[in-house]
Phi, psi and omega in degrees: 000319180303314178299316181299334177293315177278342174277335175308318188289333178283328177289318174311313181300318182295314179293317187286314198240057185299330173261018188071016175219172187287133170301126187226160176298126185297135188265350183205167179292158185295334179294332180296308180299326178297310178299320182293314188294321178299314173308322180287326187284338185266355174097018186263337177202164177255130185282148174287157172300326177295151181287140185308320191286350178265354181279144168285169180298325182297318179288317173299322174298327176295322176299317183288335171292316176304320179283323169307315179292322185294315178295318177301312181297331183280343178291141175087356182274162172290157169307319181298319179292324182293313173310314179295315179294317187293318183294319175304307178309319188284316172297323173301311193291323186295327173302307182303313175305313180294320179296319179299319178296319183294326180285332179286339173284319174293319172307319183290325176299315182293320183289325177291319181301312190293320181298322173297312178302314178300322183298309191296319180292321171292327168309303183296318179299321186285320184296316176302314182289326178290336176286355187069027177278114175242009182283144189297321185287343173268313180284326180315305179288334178287320172296318178298320178291320178301316176298309181305318189291324172296316177298319172305314189291324179299317183293320185295320191284332177284307173314318186285336181282323177293309181300324179289310182301314179296326182290312184293327182287318183293321176305307182306304188305315181294327170296312178295322177290329171295321176291318176300319176302313180295322180291325176294319180294325176287326173299322176289321176300322180297319182300325187280332187245342178079017180246134175289164178298327181298314184291326177297323186298320189289342173263016171098020175264103174301128170272355178240346184268345188071010182248136177250138181242145172277172184296343183275353181091002182281148177226168171216147183289174181293330184287327185270353183309131172100355181261141170073213180249019187248002168215173187241126170299138173266139177229156175300331177309319189296322178295318180294320179284341179280358174290147177278166188301339187269011178064018171260160189242141184273182177301143173084010177235227205308293189268127182297323184301326181261353183246008183224119175291339182293316177292315177310312177300316181304313183298312185292332173291321180294320171305312174297317179297314178307316188284330173300311191252039188293313181298314179297317183290328182282326177303316183291348179080028182276320192257136170284146174314319186287342188253114185252338175227157181302323175305328179296340191260331195263140179289145176250353183210154181290127175252109181282110178274140180292159176291326178254109170262145184229126175241144183210162175213146171240135178229133161244135184226155180212122177234147181221131178227145185221155185177183189277347182241151183301316184288352176276337188262124175206162176227117181226127178233133193212130175261125187225129177245129169234133177235137183241095177278143180222111175260113177287106181290301180220030179085349167235320182274127172244145170254114189243143183210179176215117168261128197230133170224134176213159180230130186250138188241345186261217180291335194266138180209086183266183189291348182256010177293139178060032176236149181250125181218152173273111191261319178239138178203114181203168173251137181224132189190181177249132170249101185063243176264004181252138173271135186231131166249126181226124179133221179247122185218172184276137182235129179238110188256131179053042183063028182084002185276352173244318186194149178200089186182192185293146174219128184252121179156229184223146178227134171234130176227139179197159174117159173199134000275357170270120188261128173251132188227132179228126174251129181217114178172239192224127164271183181298121181060013174269161175279321178203146169213150177199154182209153172232136181222154169224135188226140170225119188236132174234157185308327185244359174200171176202157174228154181201163171200147175198171171223146190229132183231129182236129178242128190082196169085197184301127168258194192294338169271015177064031173258141178284132183210166169296153183132171177233143171231133176232143179227131176255132184229146169223149180203158181210155174209157185215130172277134174233084189078231177271002179240159174247127184245132183227157172218145178227142180238138182231130178235127187233150169231124178229111179050049180098339190254159179214160182195152185234132183225175179199155177227123185248132189220148168233134184216168170212131179076181176218159172291128180228091186286340179270002180247095182309144181064017174291135180234151174212155172206164181215153167217137192223144166236133197249139165216098182231103163305155183292347174289345186263003181211147178254319174209099188287152181279338186297162181256009176271195180263037179301323182286324177299322184280002176303316183301339180254023168103356193108200190210166169208156175143193195248161170211140176221154185217145177216137184232147175211133187265105176294321176197170183306130178071013172242112188240127172249146184229141171213133176234154183210135181224132177238104187245158175231141169282162191273335188276316182244001178066025175287142187249155170226159181232134170222138180234129181225142181214157181209161176220111189243135170248126180258148170211169181195167181251022174220173173256146176291000000 
């Protein structure tokens, strides 16, 4: 009886928590949990500390979305790239495994302590009972202490079970990743030497230990492979040399999708999970309406992209504005060509540019009419965890409600899930400009804030003059069914004057020039004193209205993809200036054809 009293909490824990958690109604079929754990073991996602069976379908779908994204990112990479990714994950998993072991050890100590305490409390209660002591003042505290010790033991037993399951799961994932790392190393060796793993073993290369030996018996670890005289370095050229004449790759060479049954298994599992959680993923905005299966999104053959990629567009546009002031009345027709070269320097840094030529037929004839000019030129690459742009690039500030044009200087972006961005240099006709922003985006909502500073540049009359203009911005948007609702608040100061404005928007869909019959639209209401913007993105008369205090009014836009790479746009603006309430109306339309020298 004495032993049964302190064993009771443990038996209760085993009954109530067979998988180390409180038994609950399963939210998915058993195969779902097995497939998620297998994808985690293969390095495609990180499992939470909570047991999978305790997660809701929404939480499970979030894990599935992460795995799908990781699998898509891994397609088309070299074996060396995947080896590097798996090695990084293995290091991270070893750290997590060590932490789990420490937690298991600590939980074990607490469990054993609580076990001893429960045994002593139960012993004291049983002994007094056997002696015939029934006085309330004696037995009451003993019973209370025994009960409390059993509750603590049950909690400790549960924590120990959870820690043990977590450690076993981490150990399994670590073993799987170690095996995958070894398989990749053998595949690279086979690609480099043209010798399969079986034949490599006959020459002394172990397929399980991760060590390659020369005929003389000297070996090197996987980490040291290729150093000294005992190993052969792996290079991207080995992948290229392993290609067949038709540029397809056999097992053990370029595409992991084609070379690894493990990845084929991962894709099959992920596809089944995507089908299972289709509605949850769709509600979260992960799945496009046109994509019903994972295989539609993942490449099935290697596409060789040129080192110099070229995108381009030819656009014809026509805009007509009318209003209460002569400067509001305009007719502009323009034919424009833009070519965007992108040269891959070393796999990280890219040299990017934009060459523009245009011909204007209406009332507007600026200094660039009938000229060919290099309007964008910059380097883009990663330094550590930061993305860096240096040169003359395009800058879209506050979704274009503050500035949308060329920026000469430097841009640095870093962070996840909050992305921090800093730009420093010169905007159009300024002496100096800089901005700092923070953005947090999720599939169904987003938040952002920023501050923008222009020194010199345009004053209220659109004349270049000394002075400073500063704008602070905060924004939020939320997906509601098929539409996205957003709001932005702007506070600006310009040469001693200040003003507060806002923009409210409703939108549906996004422009997709590659998807025939794709539609999207947006509707906005603006209230922006001139202090809140420097060069507005709209095709209406916002910039002209700066001299009249700014503008307010509505804007609407519609886009339709006529066929692949042919996009039609139509926009309408009905605005009033803030000083005199004079109005303007603008209708602007365009037809754009896109082209490029590579396949997606």
